[in-house]
C-alpha positions as CSV (number, residue, x, y, z in Angstrom):
1,M,-0.4,38.3,4.3
2,A,-0.3,34.5,4.2
3,T,-1.6,32.8,1.6
4,A,-3.3,29.2,0.9
5,A,-3.3,27.7,-2.6
6,E,-5.1,24.4,-3.6
7,I,-3.0,23.2,-6.5
8,S,-2.8,19.7,-8.6
9,L,-0.3,18.0,-10.5
10,P,-1.3,15.2,-12.9
11,A,0.4,12.0,-11.8
12,E,2.5,11.3,-14.6
13,E,4.4,14.6,-13.1
14,F,4.6,13.7,-9.7
15,A,4.6,9.5,-8.1
16,L,2.8,6.6,-8.5
17,W,1.6,7.0,-12.0
18,E,2.2,3.6,-12.9
19,T,0.4,2.4,-9.6
20,F,-3.0,4.8,-10.8
21,T,-2.7,3.4,-14.1
22,R,-2.8,-0.2,-12.5
23,I,-5.3,0.7,-9.8
24,P,-7.9,3.8,-11.2
25,D,-10.0,3.6,-8.4
26,V,-7.1,3.9,-6.0
27,V,-7.0,7.3,-3.5
28,F,-4.1,8.2,-0.9
29,D,-3.9,10.4,1.1
30,V,-0.5,11.7,2.6
31,E,-0.5,11.9,6.4
32,R,3.2,13.9,6.6
33,V,6.1,14.0,4.5
34,V,9.8,13.7,5.6
35,A,11.9,15.7,3.3
36,H,15.6,14.6,3.3
37,G,18.2,17.5,2.2
38,E,17.2,17.9,-1.2
39,A,17.5,14.3,-2.9
40,R,15.0,11.9,-0.9
41,V,11.1,12.8,0.1
42,M,9.9,9.6,2.3
43,P,5.6,10.0,2.5
44,I,3.7,8.4,5.2
45,L,0.2,7.6,3.5
46,W,-3.1,5.9,3.8
47,A,-3.6,3.6,0.4
48,S,-7.7,2.4,-0.1
49,G,-9.9,1.7,-2.3
50,A,-8.2,-1.4,-3.9
51,E,-7.3,-4.8,-2.2
52,L,-3.9,-4.7,-0.3
53,D,-2.4,-7.5,-3.0
54,E,-3.2,-5.3,-5.6
55,I,-1.5,-2.3,-4.1
56,S,1.6,-4.2,-2.6
57,D,2.0,-5.2,-6.4
58,A,1.8,-2.1,-7.9
59,F,3.6,0.1,-5.9
60,D,6.5,-3.0,-6.8
61,A,6.3,-2.6,-10.4
62,D,6.0,1.3,-9.5
63,P,9.5,3.6,-10.9
64,S,8.6,6.4,-8.6
65,V,8.9,3.9,-5.7
66,E,12.2,3.3,-4.2
67,D,11.0,1.4,-1.0
68,E,8.2,0.5,1.1
69,E,7.0,-0.6,3.9
70,L,3.5,-1.2,5.3
71,L,3.1,0.3,8.9
72,V,-0.9,-0.3,9.9
73,D,-3.1,-2.8,8.1
74,L,-6.7,-1.6,8.9
75,N,-8.6,-4.3,6.1
76,D,-9.6,-1.4,3.7
77,E,-7.3,1.1,3.9
78,W,-3.1,1.0,5.2
79,L,-0.7,3.0,6.6
80,Y,2.2,2.8,4.5
81,R,6.1,4.7,5.1
82,M,7.6,5.0,1.6
83,A,10.9,6.1,0.1
84,W,10.3,7.6,-3.6
85,V,12.6,8.1,-6.3
86,D,14.7,11.7,-6.6
87,D,13.0,13.4,-9.6
88,I,9.7,13.3,-7.2
89,A,12.0,15.2,-4.5
90,A,12.6,17.6,-7.4
91,V,9.2,18.4,-7.5
92,V,8.4,19.0,-4.4
93,Q,11.2,21.8,-3.7
94,S,9.3,23.1,-7.1
95,L,6.3,23.2,-4.7
96,V,7.7,24.8,-1.8
97,Y,10.1,27.0,-3.5
98,E,9.2,30.1,-2.4
99,E,9.6,28.8,1.4
100,G,6.1,27.4,0.7
101,T,4.6,24.8,3.7
102,I,2.7,21.9,2.3
103,T,-0.3,21.1,4.6
104,D,-2.1,18.4,2.6
105,A,-1.9,16.4,-0.1
106,H,-3.8,13.5,-1.4
107,G,-4.4,11.5,-4.7
108,R,-7.2,10.1,-6.5
109,N,-8.1,10.2,-10.2
110,D,-4.5,10.7,-11.3
111,R,-4.2,13.4,-9.6
112,W,-2.2,14.8,-7.0
113,S,-3.4,18.2,-4.8
114,F,-2.1,19.4,-2.3
115,R,-2.9,22.5,-0.1
116,I,0.3,24.8,0.4
117,V,0.6,27.7,2.5
118,F,3.0,30.5,1.1
119,P,4.1,33.8,3.2
120,D,2.5,36.1,0.4
121,S,1.1,35.9,-3.0
122,D,3.4,37.5,-4.6
123,A,5.7,33.9,-3.6
124,L,2.7,31.9,-4.7
125,S,3.0,33.3,-8.6
126,R,6.9,33.0,-8.5
127,T,6.1,29.3,-7.6
128,Y,3.5,29.0,-10.1
129,Q,6.2,30.5,-12.7
130,F,8.9,28.6,-11.5
131,C,7.1,25.5,-12.4
132,Q,5.8,26.5,-15.6
133,E,9.6,27.0,-16.4
134,E,10.5,23.5,-15.2
135,D,7.4,22.2,-17.5
136,L,5.6,21.1,-14.7
137,T,1.3,21.1,-15.4
138,M,0.6,23.1,-11.6
139,E,-3.5,24.1,-12.2
140,I,-4.1,26.5,-9.1
141,E,-7.7,25.2,-7.9
142,S,-8.0,28.3,-5.5
143,V,-6.4,30.8,-3.3
144,T,-7.3,31.9,0.2
145,Q,-6.0,34.6,1.6
146,M,-5.5,34.1,5.3
147,E,-6.4,36.6,7.5
148,S,-4.3,36.5,10.6
149,E,-0.5,34.9,10.4
150,P,-0.2,31.4,10.5
151,G,-0.6,29.8,14.2
152,T,-2.6,33.0,15.2
153,Q,-5.9,31.0,14.9
154,F,-4.9,28.6,17.5
155,G,-3.4,31.1,19.9
156,L,0.1,30.7,19.7
157,S,3.2,33.5,20.0
158,E,4.7,33.6,16.8
159,V,7.8,32.3,18.4
160,Q,5.5,29.4,19.2
161,Y,4.7,29.1,15.5
162,T,8.1,29.3,14.6
163,T,9.5,26.5,17.3
164,L,7.0,23.7,16.3
165,I,7.0,24.4,12.1
166,T,11.0,24.2,12.8
167,A,10.7,20.9,14.9
168,H,7.9,19.5,12.3
169,R,10.0,20.2,9.9
170,E,13.7,18.5,10.8
171,G,11.4,15.0,12.1
172,Y,11.7,16.3,15.9
173,F,8.4,14.2,16.1
174,E,9.4,11.2,14.5
175,V,10.0,7.8,15.8
176,P,13.1,7.7,16.5
177,R,13.5,11.2,16.4
178,E,15.2,12.5,13.1
179,T,16.8,15.8,15.3
180,T,17.3,17.0,19.2
181,V,15.9,19.4,20.9
182,E,20.2,21.0,21.0
183,E,20.4,20.9,17.4
184,L,16.9,22.8,17.2
185,A,18.2,25.2,19.7
186,E,21.0,26.2,17.4
187,K,19.4,26.5,14.4
188,L,16.9,28.5,15.9
189,D,19.7,30.7,18.0
190,V,18.3,30.2,21.4
191,S,18.9,28.4,24.0
192,A,17.7,24.4,24.8
193,Q,15.6,25.1,27.6
194,S,13.8,27.7,25.5
195,V,13.0,25.1,22.8
196,S,11.7,22.7,25.5
197,E,9.5,25.4,26.7
198,R,8.1,26.8,23.2
199,L,6.9,23.2,21.9
200,R,5.8,22.8,25.7
201,R,3.8,25.9,26.0
202,G,3.1,25.4,21.7
203,H,1.3,21.9,22.6
204,E,-0.9,23.4,25.5
205,K,-2.0,25.8,23.5
206,L,-3.3,23.5,20.7
207,I,-4.3,21.2,22.4
208,S,-6.9,24.1,24.0
209,S,-7.8,25.3,20.7
210,A,-8.4,22.6,18.6
211,L,-10.2,20.6,21.7
212,P,-11.9,23.2,24.3
213,T,-14.4,20.5,25.1
214,A,-12.2,17.7,25.8
215,V,-9.9,20.0,28.0
216,E,-13.2,21.8,30.1
217,E,-14.7,18.1,30.8
218,A,-10.9,17.1,32.5
219,S,-10.9,20.1,34.1
220,D,-14.3,19.3,36.0
221,D,-13.0,16.2,36.6
222,E,-10.1,16.9,38.5
């Protein structure tokens, strides 16, 4: 049974420790993380809790930041695309060592918190042991056994769920796209037409499940 765990790490063992030190009130909420192989992690994250100049200067001085680009300026919070150094990629690989999927990540008060979904509780236990061996101070805040298979709460079939997750991991939804339908088809060992159909039906299921009222109102207006 799939297992969801809320875990945390001190920022000193992950990313942006220097930024937290310079700006104690800064808050980061990760929109998504793009991993390029095992060597590079490029998160897209929201930053708030300080002035833009303070945050930019802290990023420039932070040894965990290889590069950053400001994407959105909302005056009190800012969306950045970043590239973190190789050491951070190694930590991320440790967290998903047993086929875990990071579904949420945020940083505040000198710590990073993650929600990671594992195939089962044994995978979580092995990941914890692996992190201990790698000298990572991983703290498990909570563990939830998911009652249904991943995706079924949204009405997704197993193949639709797998296709959407694979497309997300491979960067299909990035702009510009980092993979193609044909490459996804090869990875999933199905035809490109099957991948396109699974993506279409998967999106339809997600929208219908997540926004049922809006979908019904749109249908009534037709």
